[in-house]
N, C-alpha and C positions, 0 to 999 in steps of 0.2 A: 516045122519041116526039118525034113531029114535031109543027112548028107547024100548028096547025089554024086553021080560021077560030072567031074569039070575044073578039075586040076586045082589049081592052087585058088584059084578065083571063086571056085564053089565050094572051098575050105572055109575062104575069107567071109565070103557070104553067110555060111551056116554058123560063124563063130560069131557074126556080129547081129542075126536075126534074134530081136526081142524075143521068138519062144523058148531060147533057152535060158535065157534068163527068169522067165517066168514060172519053167518047168523047176529050176534049181529054188524057186520062191515057195512053188506049192511044196517041195520037198521039205523044206523047213519049215512048213506048218504055215504059211503067210498065203490068205485067201483074199481076192478083193470081194467088197460088197458093192453092187452095181445098183444104181437109182431105176426109179421104176420105168424110165424111159429105157433103159438100157436091156437089150438081148438078153443077156444072161439074167436077167429078172421074171421071165416068165417062162420058165422052166427049160430055156435054148440051152444046153451044158455044151455046146461048140464053142469055138473060139470066135469073136466076131469077126464078121465076113465069110464062114464055113459055110454059107447056105447055097453059095451057086451065085452064078453070073447076073441074076435080074433081079432078087429083091432081096433083103437083107435074111439075117439069120435068125428069122421070129420076128424080128422088130417090125416089119412090113416097112422098110425105107430103103435108100442107100445102105448098100452094105459098108462096112466098117473094116479095113485092113487093119490085120495083124501084123503086118510086115512093117519094118521102119519108116516113117515120112521124111526121105531127107531132104535137107535143105541144099544140099549140092548133090552132084550126081553120084547115084549106087555107085558102088565098084560091079562092072558088068564082064560075066566070063565070056565073051565074044557073040554078044545076042543076047536072044532071049533063052534061046535052046530050046525051044518051041514050047515053051511055057504058056499055058495062060493067063492071061493078066486080068485083074477085075475092073481095073482103072488106072486113073491116074490122079494122083493128088501132090498139088503144088507144082504137076508139071512134070512129076515122076512118077514112072510104071509101078506100081504095086502088086506083090505078087500073089497067089490065093494065100488063105488062112492055114494054118498048121493044121494037124491032127486034132479030131473030137476030142475033148475033152470028158472025163468019167464025171458022170453025176453025182459018184461020191465025194467029191471034191465040193458042193455047191454048202455053203455055209449056213449052220444051222441060224435059225430065229434066236436062239439062246445065246449065241455067244457072244461075246464082248467085242464091242467094234472100238477101234482105233481111229485116229486121224496122224497123219505125216508129222512123224516126231519133231522136223527142225524146220523153220521158217525163217526165210532171210526176211525182214521188215521193208526192205524197201523192192522186195517182189511181190507183196499181198495185194497190189492194185491190179495185177494181173499182167506185169508189163516183164522185159525181160527179152524181148525178142521171139516170143511165141505169139499164136494167134490168141485172142480172147477165150474161144468156146472149148479149144486144147489145153490154154494154162488152167482154164477153170476145171477142168476136169482133172488133170494132174493134181492139182492143188488140193482139191476137195473130195475126195475118192478116199471113202474108208474102207479100213481092210479087219481083217480077224485074223490075230497071231492065237496060233495052237500052240507054240512050243515057246514060252515063255525064258527059257534057260537060254536058246539059241539068240533069241529076242535082244536081250539083256548082254550077250556074249559078243554079237556082232554089231550092237550100239557100242559096246566099249572101242572095238577094232575100227569103226569109222571113226571115233575121236582121236585115234591115232594120227591119223591126217588134220586135224582141224587146229583152227586158231588156239582155243584153248589148251592143247596140251602142248604147244609150240612154246607159248607164252609162259609155261608152268616148267617143261622139261628141260630145255635148255638154259634156262636162270640155274635149275638144280643142280644141275651139271655144272655150272662155272663156277658157281658158290660153293657146293658141297662135294667134286669128286676130282675133275683134273680140267681147268682151264686152257692147258695145253691143248689137250684133245677134243674140247668145247669149239674152241676158235675155230678149227680145221674143220671139226664136223658141220659146222654152220656155213663154212664158203663151200663146200658141197652141196648141202642144202640149197642154199641162195640159188645155183646153176642148174639143179636138177629142178628145181620147182617153176625157176624163170624160161627154161626152154620147153617145158613140159608145157606153160602156160601158152608161150606164142605158137608152140606146134600145134595146140588145139585150134588158134583163132587162125591159123593157115590152113589147115586139114579140113575145119568145119564140118564133122561128121556129128550130126546130133545125138543126144542120150536115147537110150531105149523106150521108146513109143509106149505110154499106157493110154489102155490098155493093147496089148494083154500083162504087161509088166505093170506091178504094184509098186506106188511110189512113198518107200517107205518114211523117204526123207527127200525134200523138196528144197534145201539150202541153195544147192549149186544148183539147181535144175536149168538155171537160164545160161549156164555156160555150155561151150561143146564137151564132146565125150572124150574123141579119139586125142591122144590118149590119156590114161586115168593118171592125173597127177596125185592122187593117193596113193595107188598101186607103185607110182615113181616112190614118193616119198618113203612108204613104206617096205622097200627093197633099198633106196639108199640109204637112212639113217641107222636101221640095225646092222648091215652088214658093213657102212665104214663106222660105226662103234665097234664093230671085232674086228677089222683091219687095224684099226688106229690104237686097239689096246692090245693085242696081239704082241707079245717079247716086253710091254709096256708095264703091265700089271700081271700078278700073277694069278692064274684062275685056270681050271680045267677049261681047257679049247673046245672040246666036245659039247660042253657046254654051254660055251659060246655060243657055237656054230647052231645049235640046237634050237634057243632062245632067240637069234637071227631070222631062222627060217619059220620057226612057230609065228614072230611077230611079222613077217611081210606074209604068210599065209592066211593068218588072220585079217589084214587089212585088205586083201586083195577078195577073199571069201565076201567080207563085209560089203563092199559094194555093190556085188552081185545080191545078196541080199537086201539091201537098200534098194534095189531099182535102178541105180545110176549109172550102171556101166553094162556093156558087151561083155561078154568072154574076150573078145577081141580087142577093146579096150586094155582092158585086164595084162593081156599077154603082152600087147605093145609096151605100154607103162612098165612093166617087169624088165622087157628086153632093153627097152630106150634108158632104163636107169643103169642097167649094168656098161651101156656102152660109154654112158656119160662117165662111170665111176674109173672105168679102164680108161680114159683119156685124161681123167682131171686129177685122180689118187698119187700119180707118179709127179705132178707137177703143185700137192701141197706144202713141200719143202719151199720152195720157190715162193709161190704166194705168200706164208705166212711170213717168212723173213722179208719180204718186200713191205709188207703193210705193217711191222715191227721197227724195221730200221732204216728205211728210205725217207729221208729228210720232207719231202713234199707227197708222203704218200697218202694222207688225208684228202688233198685237192686232188688228186689221181684217183683217189675211191670214190669221192662224191660226184665228180664228172662223169666217171664211166657207169656208175650206177643210174645216173639220171639221163646220160645218153643211152643205154639200156632201155631203161623205161619211156621213152621218147620213141625210139625207135619202134617198140612193139604196140605201143597202145592205137591202133586201126583197126578198131571194132566197127562192122556195120551198125551193130546195135548195143545197147548197153548191157553190161551182163558183171555177174561179180569178180569176172578174169581179170578187169581191168584194176579194181581195188585190190585183190589177192595180189596182184605181180609189184604193185606200187609197195605194198605191207613189208615183200617180202625184199626187195632191192633196198629200201628202206630201212627195216632191221639187219640186213646185211652192211651195208653202208655203216650204221651206228657202232654195230659190233666190231669192225675192222677198223674204225677211227680210234675206239676205244682201245683197242689193242695196241696202236701206236703208241697212245697219251700213258697206258700203263707202261709200255717198255721204258719211254720218257724218265717217269718218275718213279720206278721203280715198284707199281702195284702188281703183285701176283704173278712175282718173279718164275719162272721155270726152272726146276728143280735140277743138279748138276745132272749130266748123263751118266755118272759112277753113282747114281743113287737108284738105278733103273737095275733091275725091275721093282717095280713094288709090289708091295704084300696088303690085300686088302687089312683096314684095322680092325681091332677087335669092336663089337660092337656092345659099347656101354651106355648106361645112362645117361650120361656125360656125352658122347657125344651123341648120341640122339637128340636131346634137349638143345646142344648148340645148331645142330643141322637144322632143327625143327625153326629156332628162332632167325637164323639166318634168312631160310626160305621164306617165315611169313613177312620180316621185317623188307626182305626184297621184294617181295610181290605186293605189296601194301602200296612200297615208294613207285614201282612201276605203274601200279591202276593207276594211283595218284596224277602221276607222269601222263600216261594218255588221256586222262580225263581233261586234264588242263590243258593239254594243247590240244585237244577234241574240239574243247569250248572256243577255243582262241583264234585258230586255224580256218575253221569255216566260215565263222560268218567274217573272217579278216578276207580270205577269198572271196567271197561273194561282193564283197564291199570294192576290193582292187577292181574285179572282174564285171560289177553291175550286174549282178545277177539276183532275182528277187528271193530273199531270205525267209520271208515267209512259211513257205512251203521247204522243211530244211531236207524231206525225203527227196523231192523231186531236185533239189540242189547240190545233194550231194551225188546224183546220178551225170550232173554236169563234170567232164573231163576238168574242166579250168578250175572245180573246185577238189574235185576226188583225189587229181594228183597229189599238190599241194598236201592238201589235208593227211592223205595216209601216208606221203613219204616221210613227211617232216614227222609227223605224230610218232610212229614207229623207226624212225630212225633216231629221233630223241630216245624211245625207251631202250633201242639196242642200247645206245652210249651209255644211258643209265644203269642200264643192266651190269654191263662189263667195267665203268670207270667210275659212276660216282657211289654205286651200291656198294662194292669190295670197299673204297676209302670209309665208308660209313663203317664199314665192319673194321676196318681197322680203328677208327674212332673209338668205337663203343667196346674195343676188345674181344670182337666176336671172328675175328680171322682162324 
């Protein structure tokens, strides 16, 4: 679908169309492998649905639209503008498919075939808010990667917005670099991710449709797509780090800005590569994150001082984060959004409460202002060894904390709310189980990371 005259709505439709994502994937060497009943398997190299209004594109059945199948109303630039529609899906008019795809893109029989790289264990049964056939198609479609370097590069980029990165990067920064910057960075991260997840569930625009998009990753496929929270975190974290360390640490500012920009671009492009977001989702996520940074960055001093010094700060923090969570959890169907939001709010509450107790007991005190700016220390064997020991020991403690809390809170919540616990996967989808399990588990993980683990370092002379 090309960009046609239609003003801003035309541009919105163009940037949101899945064909743009599919083109980027083909440019990067990602090609879909269709099943025997799919139109592309019998020599037809057009996009599904390109065969005209009556029959399928060589498949001999109902045409398959290449446009997005919206759960809500698709933005309309004032009527259909004289466009011919192939029909409707879920009550929404679908546009004719995009241009013909060259046959040279057809995968060869000898090419190595891959499956989506990350799955959510709670979604393997086809749940998560989609129809069974569509979910099965998205979850089971094989694909071919013809550029392994880009595959590994964008796999790394998408991990910069996943739980594994957060549970390692934030603690490493708190334990080994600068707790002052880490506390404030986590405040920004919590607000960016919370507002992003809430906005997704308000707008309710789906992710790019497959086909034509190849789902290289399907872990978050049950969530809505607008805006991209990966793009939001990939913008907020590196640029917040840059602004929080400017003037505090001595380093080439041009290098810091280049690193932040590269980080942001890599995360954004990785979401297109994975088939998880449209171009419009990415742009909206970046701009939304910038807006949040403009609003919250000047307030970081007030928020951090309140968390540290106000007598009843822990009570206020826990109440605020619980209230934010209860306000936002109004999903029509289950998705990973609710659990992720609870994890984020719980982690933020735990970190904020820990910072209050650290200030009370003199753990990880902030250095005096006359010691600024800091110079990066010389890289020595002793420095690397102590940093590695702190990180390894701390991560082990965090993983044990998470495992113990998870093993305790899920059965406890099931017992309290009288929910059958024979099928843990289904029980974890219930709000009465998911919210206390996620919130309490990750709240304790955050508290342990900033209070108990540094106390352990002091005891072991690893500070």
